[in-house]
ZAMARGU-4260 file (C-alpha; in steps of 0.2 Angstrom, whole numbers, plus 5000, padded with zeros to 4 digits):
<rodrens>
0) 5000/5001/5001 | 5007/5016/4995 | 5010/5028/5010 | 5008/5048/5009 | 5022/5055/5020
5) 5018/5074/5015 | 5022/5085/5029 | 5006/5093/5036 | 5004/5112/5043 | 5001/5110/5063
10) 4996/5127/5065 | 4977/5132/5065 | 4971/5140/5049 | 4955/5146/5053 | 4953/5165/5055
15) 4943/5163/5071 | 4950/5171/5086 | 4960/5160/5098 | 4951/5165/5114 | 4955/5150/5124
20) 4954/5152/5143 | 4964/5143/5157 | 4949/5133/5161 | 4954/5124/5178 | 4954/5104/5177
25) 4939/5096/5183 | 4942/5085/5197 | 4934/5068/5204 | 4937/5057/5190 | 4929/5039/5191
30) 4926/5023/5183 | 4910/5023/5172 | 4895/5016/5183 | 4878/5016/5177 | 4863/5021/5189
35) 4855/5007/5198 | 4836/5009/5195 | 4834/5027/5194 | 4820/5034/5183 | 4828/5046/5173
40) 4812/5055/5167 | 4805/5057/5186 | 4820/5066/5190 | 4817/5081/5179 | 4834/5089/5181
45) 4837/5105/5170 | 4855/5104/5162 | 4864/5122/5158 | 4881/5126/5161 | 4886/5138/5175
50) 4895/5148/5161 | 4896/5147/5142 | 4915/5143/5142 | 4916/5131/5157 | 4902/5120/5152
55) 4893/5107/5164 | 4875/5103/5169 | 4866/5114/5182 | 4863/5106/5199 | 4881/5099/5199
60) 4877/5089/5215 | 4865/5078/5204 | 4878/5074/5192 | 4895/5066/5192 | 4909/5068/5179
65) 4910/5051/5171 | 4922/5055/5156 | 4934/5070/5151 | 4948/5074/5139 | 4955/5090/5138
70) 4968/5084/5126 | 4983/5089/5137 | 4993/5073/5135 | 5002/5080/5119 | 4995/5066/5108
75) 4977/5057/5105 | 4973/5046/5120 | 4970/5030/5112 | 4963/5023/5127 | 4948/5034/5124
80) 4948/5038/5104 | 4952/5029/5088 | 4954/5038/5072 | 4940/5036/5060 | 4922/5032/5062
85) 4917/5018/5072 | 4914/5007/5057 | 4929/5012/5047 | 4937/5027/5037 | 4925/5029/5023
90) 4906/5034/5022 | 4895/5039/5009 | 4902/5056/5005 | 4919/5059/4998 | 4931/5061/5012
95) 4943/5048/5017 | 4949/5048/5035 | 4968/5049/5036 | 4979/5050/5052 | 4989/5065/5046
100) 4973/5075/5046 | 4971/5071/5066 | 4982/5078/5079 | 4984/5085/5096 | 4993/5102/5099
105) 4992/5116/5112 | 4980/5106/5122 | 4967/5104/5108 | 4962/5091/5096 | 4963/5097/5077
110) 4953/5089/5064 | 4958/5095/5046 | 4950/5092/5029 | 4961/5094/5013 | 4960/5087/4995
115) 4972/5084/4981 | 4962/5092/4966 | 4945/5085/4967 | 4931/5074/4974 | 4941/5059/4972
120) 4956/5064/4984 | 4946/5071/4999 | 4955/5068/5016 | 4948/5072/5033 | 4951/5069/5052
125) 4939/5060/5063 | 4939/5052/5080 | 4926/5039/5089 | 4926/5031/5106 | 4917/5015/5100
130) 4920/5000/5112 | 4930/5012/5123 | 4919/5025/5130 | 4900/5021/5129 | 4885/5029/5138
135) 4865/5028/5139 | 4850/5038/5146 | 4854/5048/5162 | 4869/5057/5154 | 4874/5074/5148
140) 4887/5075/5134 | 4896/5091/5131 | 4910/5098/5120 | 4919/5115/5117 | 4923/5117/5099
145) 4924/5129/5083 | 4921/5124/5065 | 4926/5130/5048 | 4912/5138/5037 | 4917/5132/5020
150) 4902/5129/5008 | 4900/5110/5007 | 4907/5105/5023 | 4897/5097/5037 | 4907/5097/5054
155) 4898/5087/5068 | 4898/5081/5086 | 4887/5066/5087 | 4884/5048/5094 | 4877/5032/5088
160) 4873/5015/5094 | 4888/5005/5099 | 4884/4991/5087 | 4885/4990/5067 | 4866/4994/5067
165) 4859/5011/5062 | 4848/5021/5066 | 4847/5027/5080 | 4859/5042/5082 | 4859/5059/5091
170) 4867/5074/5083 | 4872/5085/5097 | 4879/5097/5084 | 4880/5099/5066 | 4884/5115/5055
175) 4876/5113/5038 | 4885/5121/5022 | 4890/5139/5024 | 4878/5145/5037 | 4890/5150/5051
180) 4875/5157/5062 | 4866/5141/5064 | 4868/5125/5073 | 4858/5109/5070 | 4854/5096/5083
185) 4844/5081/5077 | 4838/5064/5082 | 4837/5048/5069 | 4827/5034/5075 | 4820/5017/5069
190) 4801/5021/5066 | 4796/5004/5075 | 4805/5010/5091 | 4819/4996/5088 | 4835/4999/5079
195) 4842/4996/5062 | 4825/4997/5053 | 4816/5011/5044 | 4824/5028/5046 | 4815/5043/5053
200) 4822/5060/5059 | 4818/5074/5071 | 4825/5090/5066 | 4830/5106/5076 | 4838/5121/5068
205) 4844/5135/5081 | 4848/5151/5070 | 4852/5163/5084 | 4871/5156/5087 | 4879/5171/5080
210) 4894/5162/5073 | 4899/5144/5073 | 4917/5148/5069 | 4918/5155/5087 | 4920/5143/5101
215) 4904/5137/5107 | 4899/5124/5120 | 4888/5111/5113 | 4878/5100/5125 | 4865/5086/5126
220) 4855/5079/5141 | 4848/5062/5136 | 4835/5056/5147 | 4823/5040/5146 | 4809/5051/5139
225) 4817/5065/5130 | 4833/5073/5123 | 4837/5091/5127 | 4849/5101/5117 | 4860/5116/5123
230) 4872/5129/5116 | 4882/5139/5128 | 4871/5133/5143 | 4855/5138/5135 | 4841/5126/5130
235) 4837/5128/5112 | 4825/5113/5110 | 4818/5097/5116 | 4815/5080/5106 | 4802/5069/5116
240) 4793/5058/5103 | 4790/5042/5112 | 4794/5031/5097 | 4811/5041/5095 | 4814/5038/5113
245) 4811/5020/5113 | 4823/5017/5099 | 4837/5027/5108 | 4834/5017/5122 | 4834/5001/5113
250) 4851/5006/5104 | 4859/5011/5121 | 4874/5013/5125 | 4880/5024/5112 | 4898/5030/5107
255) 4903/5048/5101 | 4912/5054/5085 | 4919/5071/5080 | 4923/5073/5061 | 4920/5084/5046
260) 4909/5077/5031 | 4912/5084/5013 | 4899/5086/5000 | 4883/5083/5009 | 4876/5101/5010
265) 4882/5107/4993 | 4899/5105/4982 | 4913/5113/4989 | 4926/5123/4978 | 4940/5111/4973
270) 4949/5124/4963 | 4953/5131/4980 | 4967/5123/4992 | 4959/5119/5009 | 4966/5119/5026
275) 4951/5121/5036 | 4948/5112/5052 | 4939/5108/5067 | 4947/5113/5085 | 4940/5104/5100
280) 4944/5112/5117 | 4937/5098/5127 | 4924/5084/5128 | 4915/5078/5144 | 4901/5067/5149
285) 4892/5067/5165 | 4880/5054/5173 | 4867/5058/5185 | 4873/5053/5203 | 4868/5039/5213
290) 4866/5051/5228 | 4852/5060/5220 | 4839/5053/5231 | 4830/5042/5219 | 4837/5026/5226
295) 4830/5020/5242 | 4838/5014/5257 | 4831/4996/5255 | 4839/4995/5237 | 4855/5001/5244
300) 4856/4989/5258 | 4851/4975/5246 | 4867/4980/5236 | 4878/4979/5251 | 4872/4962/5255
305) 4875/4955/5238 | 4891/4962/5233 | 4901/4945/5233 | 4890/4935/5219 | 4901/4924/5209
310) 4891/4922/5194 | 4885/4932/5179 | 4871/4929/5167 | 4868/4942/5152 | 4855/4941/5139
315) 4858/4952/5124 | 4845/4956/5110 | 4848/4960/5092 | 4837/4975/5091 | 4824/4968/5078
320) 4811/4964/5091 | 4808/4963/5110 | 4813/4947/5117 | 4804/4939/5134 | 4815/4928/5146
325) 4813/4919/5162 | 4824/4909/5173 | 4826/4905/5191 | 4841/4902/5203 | 4843/4892/5218
330) 4852/4907/5228 | 4854/4926/5229 | 4852/4937/5212 | 4853/4954/5208 | 4853/4966/5192
335) 4871/4970/5186 | 4879/4982/5173 | 4890/4968/5166 | 4893/4969/5147 | 4885/4986/5148
340) 4869/4979/5154 | 4854/4991/5158 | 4844/4992/5174 | 4826/4993/5169 | 4811/4992/5181
345) 4802/4980/5166 | 4815/4967/5173 | 4808/4960/5190 | 4816/4947/5203 | 4805/4939/5215
350) 4816/4930/5227 | 4826/4919/5215 | 4813/4920/5200 | 4818/4932/5185 | 4807/4939/5172
355) 4813/4952/5158 | 4812/4959/5142 | 4827/4964/5130 | 4828/4972/5114 | 4843/4979/5106
360) 4853/4980/5122 | 4858/4968/5137 | 4851/4963/5154 | 4864/4956/5166 | 4862/4948/5183
365) 4874/4943/5196 | 4869/4928/5207 | 4875/4914/5219 | 4870/4896/5217 | 4864/4888/5200
370) 4852/4891/5187 | 4838/4879/5189 | 4827/4883/5175 | 4828/4895/5159 | 4817/4900/5144
375) 4818/4913/5131 | 4805/4918/5117 | 4814/4926/5103 | 4832/4931/5096 | 4845/4933/5109
380) 4863/4929/5114 | 4866/4923/5131 | 4883/4924/5141 | 4887/4916/5157 | 4903/4922/5166
385) 4908/4929/5150 | 4906/4914/5139 | 4893/4912/5126 | 4881/4898/5130 | 4865/4890/5122
390) 4848/4891/5131 | 4848/4872/5131 | 4863/4872/5142 | 4854/4881/5154 | 4840/4869/5155
395) 4829/4878/5143 | 4813/4870/5136 | 4807/4883/5124 | 4813/4885/5105 | 4829/4896/5104
400) 4829/4907/5090 | 4846/4914/5094 | 4864/4915/5088 | 4868/4900/5097 | 4854/4890/5089
405) 4861/4894/5071 | 4880/4893/5077 | 4879/4875/5078 | 4875/4873/5061 | 4889/4883/5053
410) 4901/4869/5055 | 4913/4859/5044 | 4899/4852/5034 | 4896/4869/5028 | 4914/4873/5020
415) 4910/4890/5010 | 4907/4907/5017 | 4898/4922/5009 | 4898/4939/5017 | 4888/4954/5013
420) 4897/4970/5021 | 4889/4986/5022 | 4902/4993/5034 | 4907/5008/5023 | 4889/5013/5020
425) 4884/5015/5038 | 4867/5025/5033 | 4861/5015/5019 | 4851/4999/5018 | 4856/4985/5007
430) 4844/4972/5003 | 4849/4954/4996 | 4843/4938/4991 | 4852/4922/4984 | 4850/4904/4982
435) 4861/4889/4985 | 4860/4871/4979 | 4866/4864/4996 | 4862/4868/5014 | 4865/4885/5021
440) 4865/4893/5039 | 4869/4910/5047 | 4887/4912/5054 | 4888/4923/5070 | 4907/4922/5068
445) 4907/4933/5054 | 4891/4943/5054 | 4876/4947/5064 | 4860/4938/5068 | 4844/4947/5066
450) 4825/4945/5062 | 4826/4954/5046 | 4838/4939/5039 | 4828/4923/5032 | 4833/4906/5026
455) 4820/4895/5017 | 4823/4880/5007 | 4839/4886/5001 | 4834/4903/4998 | 4842/4918/5009
460) 4834/4935/5010 | 4841/4949/5022 | 4845/4967/5024 | 4861/4975/5030 | 4863/4993/5037
465) 4882/4997/5041 | 4887/4981/5047 | 4890/4962/5041 | 4879/4947/5037 | 4887/4931/5034
470) 4882/4913/5030 | 4890/4896/5029 | 4884/4885/5014 | 4887/4870/5005 | 4887/4867/4986
475) 4886/4883/4974 | 4877/4899/4974 | 4865/4898/4959 | 4858/4916/4961 | 4862/4932/4970
480) 4854/4949/4969 | 4857/4964/4979 | 4850/4982/4980 | 4863/4994/4989 | 4880/4999/4992
485) 4886/4983/5002 | 4902/4973/4996 | 4899/4955/4993 | 4913/4941/4995 | 4912/4923/4993
490) 4925/4911/5000 | 4927/4893/4996 | 4933/4881/5009 | 4934/4896/5022 | 4941/4885/5036
495) 4956/4879/5026 | 4962/4897/5021
</rodrens>
């Protein structure tokens, strides 16, 4: 692979004033911990900055700083960030993400956009926190940044589900085209309330910013029942559509991204050389604190009494539909945040008997003793003490339509592999259908398992959005049709390669 060793200019090239203040470092960092059973909607907390430059939610006693990067380490902190989008380095606009357009200098993150003569050679900077920093409802996200105003650029600070599926998505901030006096704050969601399905959008336009090319603090308070958008500590609007909020909850937790898209709001002038960049002063996430009064003394006592539970059981849904499950243990059990598990009042524990519902997220439990019975109705993936297990191994008497059921079919009798890869088109749906003259089964090792994909008498149909679908098969593919932007690869005798 050819490598571009062109030296890049490290100094800011925008004309916006450098009015960086010496913000004091926030204290009290802690490891990420989810709230135990607090009803976010019931808290009714407002969130606004004490000052426009310092940021932070109002009612500071009700929030705890969970994540912060002031970009003061001299280089990008790779424990927090990766270069690119969460799915890769390209998307459905011309820019390709390159390392040389991402750097940290003078305690700021810089993301630059350049080109070498046209839309076929556009290079940009982007960073993401996928699989490193993720949060869900009950959080306040914020960044202090300034953006370029070139026609055709779209700088953004946003978040999506920490999976390969889209929607849902929250746009904490976008600047469209060459309108440097407006900010946009949108929510993308699955119109069914799930994730990865039919896309719908809630738009929010804030025309009174003054200038996006100055530094501003863009914030978002994400509750169970609403999403509040803030600019410089002032509430600019609220999204509260119930279906949209359900889709966001289903997709939680989210990871965040900072980037500059090219060509989505008009064609930029390629006859000029570019050096435009986004400058990020800091990024922070707060969580509603566990001492906000929403937890009762009883639940606190229960937690203290059950801190030494040796086993963990997690049930993960694929987002296509809600999955009901129930099980019983012979000893003590409590809800857990293992595997980023959520704590929901819909999941109940009565002595050692558990009943719950999961969609696109994960429900987890810590317990002592053994599992005496287990049943699941729908598509789910089950983990016991970190290892994936089948429902039957836990004593299930129900039909398990999960990864576990199909994984057993993808064995040596199915030597060939076909992968439908939509990773480079995260916002586009690719539908496909194909036929084989032998047996075929889903392969969870190389792709996702969801209800949109169907196998019937050697005919396979499905769709992929930003991720991968994979199948093992014997014989030959006799027909293959696809409608979308995904890349299809076929590998014969995959296990021998």
